[in-house]
N, C-alpha and C positions, 0 to 999 in steps of 0.2 A: 811832910808835904811832898818831898822828893820821893819817899816810899809811895805814896799814893800815886803819884803821876806814872812811876816806874810800874806799878800794878795795873793801872788803867791802860798803859800802852800794852803790857803784855796780853791783857784781856783783847784789847782791840785786834791785836796780832793774830791772836788764838780765834778769834770769830772771822776776820776778813782773810786770813792766811790761804784758808782751803779754797775760798770763793775766787780769790785771784789766782790761784794756781790753777783752777779749772778753766780758768779763761785764757791761759797761755797758750800761743800758738804752739802746736806740736812739732817736733823736730821731723825733718825728712829722714825717713830710714834710710840705711846706706848700705849695710853688709849683707851680702849673699853668699859669699865664699866660693866663688867660681873658680876653677883651676885653667880654662881656656885663656890664652893669652888677651883677648878681647870680648867683649860680650856686652848686649844691651837687650833690655825690655821696653818696648814701647806701647803706649796705649795708641791704638789705631785710629781713634775718633778724636781724641784731643791732639795727637801727635806729640804728647808728652813724654819726654824720656825719663822713664821711671827708675831705671839704674843703668849706669853705663861704666863700663872699664875698658881705656883706650879706645872711646870711640871713634875718635878721628886719625887713628894710625893705620896707615895704608899696609894690608895683606893680601896675599894672593887669595881668590875666592874660591877655586877649584869649581865644582859642578853648581853650586848657587846660582853661579853665572845663568845657567838655564833658565832661571825665572824671568830674567831680563830677554834673554832670548825669546822666550814663550809669549812675552807681552808684546813684544815688536812683532812677532809672526801674528798673532792674532788680531793685532790692529791693521795688519796690511795683507793679510790672505784671506780666502774662503775656505772653510773647514773642508768641504768636500772636493776642493781642488787635488788632482793627483799630482805626487812628488816621485820623480824618478831618481834613485841613488847614482850617482855618477862614480867614476874611478877615483876622483879627488874625494869626493864625500866619504868615501869607503876607506881609502888606504892613506889620507893625508891626516894622521894621528901620530901622535908619539909612541914610541916603543912601549909595550905594556899596558897601552891604553884599553886593549881588548875591543871586542864587536860583539856586543849584547844581541843573542839571537841569530848569530853567524848571518847577516845581512850580506848579499851579494850586488856587484855592480849590475844596475839592469833592474833590481828589484823595484816595485813600485807600491807605494802606500799613500792613502790620503793625508792631507795636512794633518787632520784629527788623528789619525793613527799615528802619525810622527809624533804629535805631541805627548800623547800618552806614553809612547816609547821612549821618548827623551825624559818625561818628568817623572816617570815611576821607576824606570830602571837606569835613568841617566846614560842614555845611549849618546855617544859622540858623533855617531854615523848620522843619527836622526837630525842632531842639531846642525851638522854641515850642510845635510840635504836641505833642510829647511829654509838655512840661510840663502844658498845657491837659488832655491826656487822663488823667494821673496825679492831678493835684490840681483839676481843675475850672477853674483860672486860672494865669497865669503868676505872680502874687503869692503865692498860695497855695504853688506850687511852690518859689518863693523861700525860704520860710519851712521848708521841707522841708530844701532845701539849706543854710541857716545851722544848722538843727538837728544835720544829720548832721557838719559839720565841727567843731561842738562835741564831738560823739561821738568824733571821731577824734583829737581833742586840739589842734586848730588854734586857736590863741590870738591871731592877726594877721588873720583873714579876715573879708570880709563881702562876700556876693555880693548883686547887686541883678538879675540876669537869668540864664537859661539857657544863653545862647548866648556871653557874653563880650565882646558888643558894649560899645563906650564907655559909661561912667558913672561919674561921680566918686566915687560910693560903692562900687563894685565893686574891691576891693582885696584882695591877699593877698600872701604872701612864697613864696620859693623854698623855705623848709623847711616851711611848710603845704602846699605842691604836692607835695613829696616823701611827706608823710604821705597827702595824697589819691591820688596815684598809687599808692603802694603798696598800699593799701587797694583801689583799682581793680584792678589788675593781680593781687591775690589773690583777686578773684572771677573764676572758671573761665569765666562767660558772658561777661564784659567782656573777660577776656584773649583768649578764641578771637575776638570781632568786633573788638578793637581791634589783633591782630597780623595780621588777612587783608591780604592784598597786592590783591584785587579782590573784587568782589561783583555779582550780576546783580540789579538792580532790576525790581520787576515793572512792568506797565504802567501809564502816566500818561497824562493829558489830551495832553501834548505830546510823550511818549514810548509811542505805543500798543504798541511791541512790545518794551518794556521797554528798558533800558540797562545797560551794564557801568561801573561805577564802579571807581577804583583808589586805593591808598593815597598821600597826600599827603607822607607822612614820608618824606624821600628816605634815610635812613640803613638803612630796612628794604628798600629796593629794590635787588635784585641788579643790577649794571650800571651804576648810578649812580655818579658820583664821590664822593658822600657815603656810600657804603653802608659799614655797619659791620656785619661778620659775626655779632657776638654780640648785635645788637640784636632784640629780639624784639617789642616794641610801642612805641607813642609816639603822641604827640598834638602837632600845631603850632597855633601862634597867630600873628596879626598884627593889629594896629589902629593907627591914626595915634599914638594916645597910648602903646600899650604897646610899639611895636616888635615885634621877633621874639622869640616865646617858644617854649619846647619842652620837653616832657617824652618821656623815653626810659627804656624798661626793657630791660637787657641781662643776660645769663647767660653765665658762661664759667666752667670749672673747679668746678662745682659752687657757684658763688657766684652771687649775684643783687644787683644795683645800680639805683639809680634815679637818673638825673641829670635836673636842671632846670635852664634858663638862662632870664632873663627881661631884659627892655629889652636886646636887641642891636640896636642901631642901624646897625651896618655889615655886616648879613648874616653875622655869624660865629657864629651859634647852633649851627651843624652843627660847624664847627670846634670850638668851646669844647666841645661836648658829648663829641666824640671825646677831646679832651685830659682831660676829667673821667674818664670811663670807662677810658681806659687808665692814669690816674694810680691809679684805685680798683684795678683787677685787677692792674697791675704791682707795685705796692709795698706792698700789705695782704694779709693772708691773715685767714682765720677759724679759730678753735680751738673745739674742741667742749669744753661746759662739763662735762657729766657725766663725761666720761672723764678729767677732771683734778680734779673737785670732788667727792672721795670721803669727805670725813669725815664727812657727814651721812649717807651712805647704806650704809655699811660699819663692822663692828666689832660687838662685842656689848655695849658701854657705851650707857646711854641719853643721848639728846641734847636738851640744854636749848635751847628757842627760846622766847622771852619768858616767858609765866607757864606754858607747857607742857612736859613731858617726853616724849619718844618714843622708840621703839626704832628702830634705823636700818632694820631690815627693813621697817617701816611706811613710811619716807620714800622719795621718788623724786624725779628731776630730769628735766625733758624732755629726752630722747634728742636732739632736734634744735636745742637752744639753742646758741646760739655767742657767741663774743666776736670783735670785729674789731680787729687791732692790726698795727703794721707788720710786714713781712715777716721781719724777723730778730728780732723779739720772741718773747718765751715768757709762758706762760701765768702763770708766776711773776713777771712783771713787773708785773703788774696788782695793784691794792688792791681788796679785798673790804668792801662794806659790808652788813650784816645788816639789814634792816627787819623787824620784827614788828608795826608798826601799818601795816596793810596798806590800799591804796584801795579804795573801795567796789566797783568792778568786779572784783576779785580773783577768780580761779577757784575752783571748789568743791575744797575740802580743803587750800586753800593756807594753811600756817601761817608762811611768812616768805618774805621776797623777797632775792635775793642782787644786789646792784648792784656791777659792775665798772666800775675808771676805770682809765685810763693817764696820768700826768701829768697827773691832775685832769681828763680827758675821759672821759665815760662812753662804755664800749664794749661793753655789753651787760649784760644781766639774765635772771634765772631765779627761779620760783617753787618753794619747796620744797613737795611735796604730801604729805599724810599721807592714806594709803588709809583710815583709819578715821574721819578728819575729813570726808574726802569722802563717806563712806556716811552721816554725820551731817548734812551739808549738804545731799545728795540727799533725805534722808527729810523735812527740814525744807520743803524747797521743794516736795516732793510733798503736803505736808500732813500730815507725820507727827506723832505724838501723844507726848506725855509723860504720865506717869501721871495729872497733874492736869487734862489736856485731856479726859479722857474723862468726860463728864457725869455726874452721879450718878444711879444707878438703871440704868445701861448696863454690861454687861461684855463688850460687844464681839460676845456671842453671842446677845442678845435684845434688846427694846425694851421702852419703859416702857408700863405698862398705858394703853390708850387706849379702854377699854369694851368690851363685848361685841362680836363680829363674827360676821357670818353670811354664808357663801358669799363670803368675801374683802372685802366690804364692811361699812362700820359699819353696825348696826342702829339706826335711828332709829325711836323710838316716838313717835306723836302721834295725835290724836284729831281727827277733821274737824268744825268746827262746824256743825250742821245748820241754823241761821238763816241763814248768809250762804256761799253755794257759792262766790261768787268769792274770799272771802277763803280758803275752804279750798283753791282752785286755786293762791292764791299761796303756801300753805303747802305744799302738796305741791311746787311747783317750787322753794321755798326748801330744803325738805328732801333733794330731788334733788341740789341743788347742792352743798349741805353734804356728802352722801354721796359724790358725784363728789370733792369737795375731801379728804376723808378718804383715798379709794382714792388720789388723786394723790399726796398727802404720805407715804402707807404705802409706796408704790412708790418714790418719792425716797429716803425713809430707808433701804428695802431695797437701793436701788443704792449708796448713800452707804456702807453696811455692807459690801456685795460690794467696793467700790473700796478701803475701808480694810483688808479683808482681804487683798486682793492686793499692797497698800503692804507689809502686814505679811510676807507670803509672800517678798516681793522683797528685803525689808531682811534677813530671815533667812538667805535665799541669800546676800546681799551679805556679811554678817557672816561666814558660814562661809567665803567665798572668801578673806576677809582675815584669818580666823583670830582674830577679835575674839568674845568672849562676850557674852551677852545684859547680864550685869552691867557689864562694861567699858563697854558701849555706853551703857547707861542713867547711868552715871557720867559719861561724856563728854556725854551729852545734858544733863545738869543743869549741868556746867561751862558747855557753851554758853550754857544759858539765864541763867545768872548774869553770863556777859560781855556778854549783851545782843546777840549776834549774831543 
């Protein structure tokens, strides 16, 4: 009997074993063999850290700083603005930093020209001149840079100059630079400039006929031994303290990766970046969330999220949102966490955030959006009203009594004192001023009323589009007010 049971168990294991093995969750690949002290490859769509080495250790960035500089400039200046190179912009650089294309004090180029010069050839002078143009001084511009990195979620970065030249306080991490690089290359203007292979600069004092500059990032240049076909844009960096640093954006098979290496002291930054990108493309995949996460957006039963109840037909998930997992993994291998206490910068209409993890590693997230909640948020942001917000005596169609009016202006009755003509003159001027003020405020009130009616019209149209009645909208608006949103 024992022999029979042992044989039966062996048969079961033999049959079921391969099946059980095939459904085991794949391990997260880990080894890329990079030699730089710090490196990362991140999926730009899911923000998943595919591989990281010392990703939160602060290091000097060198000229990859210029990606942040370019982003701040593009967001705060017009491309055709004219930039004049000051003495400080030309000469306030450390010894040995050089002067690409021999710019002189008084040279003029557009913001666009300076951006190409800065990103393709890493000109420190163009970085300085752009900073002065945008903020009035480099110190003021640096403050804008540090404000921007906070906005991007960088927690271990501090910048002290726009060029990336050596400074003991200019420190960041490969993780923060991946966030900065992602934001930079998601800006269409910066992507166009940062991916150019060459550019023709206009005439300057030492280049009266203009000059053609070329991209320094070797992985973008076809024919170079370091050329990487999937690489689209990138920025190089080097100082004696930072060593070689590199940011590279690549796209392949409908996936977008950002790779960063810092503190490469043996000129391995191109080799390391190639290894990181190959690792990300070859061993991982993106899976669409909305195609797999249907429990919230389908069916006919109400969905409860936090304190709210929603119809599935009212809810949606970004059709482009993805998670990043190992090549052989499935969507069902991930764990989901539903967050209803949302961050302050959540999008309009968000009622929950779905966070996905794989073996306790975050691999993506997406907001659940309510169309009705979006209409409420839009109304509130546009100055929408609750019944209590309409002042007493106004019904949206009329205005409070403001006295008798004649010819569209308030009628002011007064008598001129005969014994003091100059006093009478002052009275006339004062009365005229009061009359003009009344007319001005009346027109302003009429404009406000017109805008309010336009908001109401758009709101009614929006409600009709999403199938929400006025009564339901008022109820949701009152709930929003009670929640203090």
